[in-house]
N, C-alpha and C positions, 0 to 999 in steps of 0.2 A: 652872734648870728651865724647861722650855717651858710658858708659861702658856696655859691653855685659852682659845681664842677661837673665834668662828664666822667662817667665811670665805664670801664670796659670789663666784661667778665668773660672768662673762657669757660663757658658752660655748653654742654651738648644740647642742641635743640633739633628735634626731628622735623625740620621744615619740609612741608610737602608730603610727609608720610601719613597715610591713613589707610587702615584696612577697610576697604569698601564694604566688606561683609559685616563689619563691626562698628558702624558709626556711633552706636550707643556708647561705646567706650572712648570715643574721641573727644577732644576738647574743641571749643569753638574755632580755634585757629587750624586744627586738623581738618575741620569741615570746610573752612574757607579754602584751604590748600587743595582739597579734593575737588573743589569747584573752580580751580584755576584762578583764584583770586586770593593769593596768600597774604597773611598778615605781614605788614611792615612795621607795625607797632602794636604791642599787646600789654595792657596795663591792668593790674588787679591787685588789691590788697587782701582779697578774700580767697582766691584759689588760683591754681595753675590753669592756663588757657590752652595748653598743649598736653596731650596725654602723657608725653615723656618728660615734661619739664619738672625739674626738681631744684632749680636754682632760686636765687633770692626774689621774693615778691616785692618787698619794700624794706626800708631802713628806718629805724627809730633812734632818736637821740634823747637821753634822759637828762632831766634838769639838775640832778644832784652833782654830776661830774662831767657832763657833756659827752660822755662815752656813747658810742653808737653800736648797734648790732643789726644784722640782717635777719628778717623773718622769712622763712622758707615754707614750702608745703610740708604737711605731715608725711607725705609720700609723693612719688612722682605722679603728676596729674591731679593731686589732691587739694584739700582745703588748707588754708594757712594755719600755722602752728601758733594759735593765739595764746596758748599757755606759756610759750617762750617769751612773748611780749609781756604778759602779765607778770612773769617772774622777774624779767629784766627791769620793769618799770615799777616794781613794788616799792611803796613808800616814797615815791617821787612822781614827778610829771614826765611825760614823754611827748615828743613831736615826731610827726612823719616827715623825714628829711628827703627821702628819695622814693619814688614809685618806679620800680625797675621795669624795663622793657624786656618781655619774655621772647621776643622774636629773634634775638641774637644780633640785631643791628645796633644795639647800644643807644636806643632812643629813650633814655631814661628821663623822667620828669623830676626836676628839682625846683628850688625856690625861685619864683618868677622875679626877674630883674625889673628895674624901672622901665617905664614905657611912656607913651603919650599921656597916660594918667599915672601919676606917681603912686607908689605904695604908701602904706600907713607908717612905715618906719622912717627914721631920720635919713637913711640912705636911699629910700625909695623902693627897697625890696619889699615884696609882699610877705605877709605872715605865712607860717607853716601851720598845718592842721594838727590839732591835738590827736593823740593816738587812740583815745578811748571814747570819742564822742559818738561813734556809730557802730555799736555792737549788733551783730546779727548771728544767725546760724545758717549753715548750709548742710542739708541732710543731717541735722542735729548737732553738727560740730560748730563750735564758736569761732567767729572771725570778726574782723573790724573793717569798716569802710573808711572813706576819706570824708570827714565832715568839714565842709567849707563854710566858714563864717565870712561875713563881709570883710574884705581886706586880705583874704587868704587866696593864694594862687600858685600854680606850678606851671613850668614851661620848659621847652627845649627848642632853642632857636637854630640849632645846627643838626637837625634830624637828617637821617639817611634813608633814602628809598621812598619817602612819602611823595604823594602826587604834587606836581608843580604845573603851573600854567593851566591848560585845559585837560590835563590827564585825568583818567577815570580813577575813582576810589570809592570805597565803602566804609562806613563807620557804624558802630553800635556802642551803646552804653547801657548798663543797668544802674538805675538811679532810685533814690527815695522819692516817691511821688508826693509825699506830704511835706517835704522840706524845700522851700523855694521862697522867692520874693519877686518883686517887680523891677528890681534894679538891674543894671547892665553889668556883666552878663555871665550867667552860669553856663559855660560852654565846655565842650570837649571836642577837639578835632584840629583841623588844619588852619593855620593862621600866619600872620606876617613874621618874617625873620628879624624885623627891626623893632618889634614891640610897639609899632606905631601904625596908625591908620594910613594905608597907602592907596586906598581907593576901592571902589565897588568891585566885587568879585575876587578880592585878594584873600578871602577866607572861605572855608566850607567846614562848618562845625555844627554839632548837635547843640541846640539850646533848649533849656528847660526852665520855665517860670511863667509868670503872668504879666510880663511887660507888654504894654499895648502901644508903645511909642511908634512902632512900625506895623508889623503884622499881628494877627491874632486868629484864634479859632472860635469855635462855638462856645457859648456860655461865658463864664467868668475866668476860666483857666484853673490851674496852669495848663500849658500846652507844650507838646514837643514841636519845635520849629527848627529852622536852620539859620545860623548866623553866616551870612554871605558877605559881610562888611557893609556898613552903612545901611543895614536893614536886617531885621529878623523876619524871615519869610515863612508863612504857613502854606504857601502855594505859589501861584503864578505871579502874584503882585504883592507889594507891601501893604496888604489890606486884609480883610477878613476872609477866611476859608471855612465855611460852615461844615466841611467834611473833616476838619481837624478838631477832634473832641477835647473838652476839658478832661483832665486826668484825675481819677479818684482812687487809683491803685496805690497801695503802700509801696510796692516794688514795681517799677515800670521798665520795660524794654523799649529803647528808642533807637531807630535805625534811620540813617540818612545816607544816600549814595548819589553820585553824580558822574556824568560823562558829557561829551560835547552836546550841548543844547538839550540835555535830558537829565532829570533828577527826580528823586522821590523822597517822601517821608513815610515811615511806617512805624507802628508801635503796638504795644500790647501790655497786658498784665504779665509781669515777669514770673509769676508763680502758676499760671494756668492759661490755657487757651492759645490760639494761633495769632499770627500777626494780622493787623488790619492796615490797609493802605490809606493814608490820609491825603497824599497827593502823589501823582505820577504824571509828569508832563514836561513841557519845555521850560527853559530857563526864563526868569523875569527879564524884562526889558533892561538892557544895559549890563547884563550878566552873562552874555554870550559873545565871545568866548570868555571863560573864566581865566583868572590870572593868579591862581593859587601859588603860595610861596613855600609851603611845606613845613613850617614850624608846627609844634604841637603845644596846645594849651589845655589846662584843666582848671575850671572854676573862675575864669576871667575872660574878658573880651580880647580881641586882637591887639588893641592898643593898651592893654593892661587895665581896662575898666574893671574895677574890682569891688563893686558895691553889692554883688549878688551873693546868694547863699544856696547851698544844695549839698547833696551827699552822693558820692560816686563810689560804686563797688567794683565795677569792671568795665572794660571797653577796649576796642581795637580800631585800627585803621588798616585798610587793605590796599593792595595794588590791583587795579582793575575794578570793573563794575560787577558786583556780585549778582547772581540771578536771584529771583524771588525764592526759588526752590532752596538755594543755599541758605538764604536768610531764614527761611522757614525751619530748616534743620538746626540752625544756630539757636533760634527761639526755643525749639524743643529741648535742646541741650541746656539752656538757661532754666527752663521749667524743671528739668530733671535735677538741677542743682538744689532745688527746694530751699530757696531763700525764705527765712522766717525771722520775725522780730526776736530780740533778746532783751533781757532786763537792762535798763539804763542805770540802775543803781547797784551798789555793792555794799556789803556790810549791813548793819541794823537798818531795818526799814522804819518808817514813821506811820502812825495811825491817823488816817484822815479824820478830822473833827477834834482831835486832841489838842490841848493847850501845851505849848512847850516854851522853854526859855533856853537861850544859847549862850553858854559861858566860855570865855577865852581860856585856852589852856597854856598860853605862852607864860613862861616863868616871869613872875612879877606883875602879872595882869589877871591872875586867876580868880579875882573877886569881881571882875568886870563882865557885864552882860551886854548883848546887843539890845539897844533901846531906840525908840524914836523920840525926837524932840521936835514936835511939829512934823515937817517933812524931812528934817535931817535925821540921819541914822548914824549913831555913834556907839561907843561902848561907855558904860558908866558902872560904878560900884553899886550893886544892888544886894540887898539881904532881906531876911524875913522881917527885919525891923524897919525897912524902908517904908515910905509913905505908900498908901494904896495907889495913888496916881502913878508913882514911879514903877510899882510892881506891875501895873497894867501895861505901862509903856514897854516893859521888858518881857511881855507875854505875847505869844503868837499862836494863832490857830492854824493848824496844818490843813491845807486844802489840796485836792487833786490838782496837779500841775495845769495851770491855765493854758500854757503853750504846748504841753505834751503830757498826756495822762500817765505816762510811765514815770514821771517825776512829781515834784511837789511845789506848791506856792505857799507863802506865809502871809496870812491876813492879820492885821493889827487887832488885838483883843479889845482896844478901846476906841478904834476908829473903823467901824465896820465898813467893808467895801474897799478898804485901802490896803495895799500890799507892798512888801519889799520888792523893789525892782531896781535894776541898774540903768543908768543913763549916763553916757560918756564915761562908763566904767566906774562911776561913783554910785553908791546905794542911796536910795531915797524911799520914803513912804509916800505913795501916791494912790489916788483913787483909780480904780479900774475904769478905763475909758472905752473898753470893749474892742480895742483895736488888736490886730494880729501882732503888731510890734510890742505893745504893752504886755500881752500875754506871754510872748516869748521872753521878754526881758525879766518877767516876774517868775520864771520857772527855774528851779534848781534841783540837781540830782545828787543825793547823798552818796558818799562812798566812805570806805574805811578811812579814818583820819590819816592824813599823810605822815603825821608825826608818830603814829602808833597809838595816839589817844583819840577818843571820841570819833567824830565824823567830820569829813570835809564836804562842803556844799559847792558843787560844780555848777557853773552857769550852763543851762541847756543849750542856748544858742551861741555861746562862745565857750566851748568846752576846754579851752586852754586856761580859762579864768575861774577863780574860786573866790568865795566870800572871804575877805581878809580885813583884819583891823590893822591900821597903820596910823600911828600918832592918834590912836583912838577914834579915827574916822573909818567908815566901812567902804570898801571898794570891791569891784570884781577885778581881781589882780591876776596877772600872768607871771609865772616864775621866770624872772630874768628878762622881762619885757622892757620897753623903752621909757615907761613912766617911772617916776620916783617911787610910787607905791608898788611897783613890780620888783623891787630889790630882792635879791636872792637871800640875803641875810635873814634868818629866822622865818623864812617863807613857810616851810612845812608846819612850824608851830603856830604861826599866825592864821593859818587857814584850817586849823583843827579845832573843833568846837565840842564841848561837853553838852549834850542835849539832855535836858531833864524836864520834869513836869513844870508847867508854867506856874509863875507866882500867882496869877489871877485866872 
């Protein structure tokens, strides 16, 4: 496990510098500085948020030897050097271990420690995000976001310069508007320094999802709201605000800001258009004055509630209450970055509608194929002389990904309407029940085989996990995780499959 530490970097950051005649060349934090509300935390795995910033954006750790490397922009103020990550992580897995703060204050985000809600690992720490789960392009250049699966979280409980008490602050984040759930809580922003719920008003963070336990907006969600602790607020009260719309954008800009007895929520499509104001008014009852503590969270709630999912690309926290004009300029800068989707798969693709069989490539197991035996999914020796029934059990029809059309799902050839899916990280054959959870669990993204042979099939909703055979049973396994089937020995071989035409 990567132990949480604080890192300091001696890098030059042009705080407060912006050529007023050339805002188009500025980064978001240059724009905030020009508006007298400078960034006190600036996080992004996709690009530099200052025009002069050339320091590290994030750190990755590879599974083959636990070595780490920092990923920097291609040039000052530019897009992340994704090719450096791809080269470093070739033929192995990688985790995002640090999201660096570009403000110069050292407010880096690292693995979230235990809190009021414990983490999924034995010591209570949250999981780290896989490094390849959220590929995008900015102005045509490849980059990676932070894909947060349930149980994943980042935090800094000793942040410097962030708002405390009733001090004013602004926040924005660029998120994936299609990756969310209704669990608590996919947040980015200001939280408790103890990782525990210390009462109303001790948080001020952007929330994204379709949770309706507290506030909600119009339609069925998801919504941009604010987590103020003990409540997700879309407006004045922990109820419905019809002016807070359901989000349908692939990339969404989310803005929250607050000062004494005043706060607002704004948002937009991150690739076009201007900001809309979803709420602007006084604080909810019991939340004035605020009691912010100044920690920084990503992907979790203030008490480490870590059941949510979402994808984060960039975001900041400011000192002071930004004007609408400043935020409008930041939105224009985000639009100019030209976020766009990128392929989720690498290596040979699959043909939708074709029949395939998946053979193990691990030495000593190369005659075994993925089959189902009822609902159980295992490997078994299969050949051209096997029974017709067994050949059908070893054949799978490739379908467009049920949870994401950029990847694939695998329908049983002899049990139509039933698909490979993981549940508690073991694979089963189950009938499609039409739920969002099933569709996500049944979606896998092929990439070049980690062993150098065949293809590896990465879980879409848990991109640290791959289809693996272990004692001839199939799992969605993580390289070096806490479960027995996550063992590192022969991992890259066990997750590499030779995909050929189906037997049936």
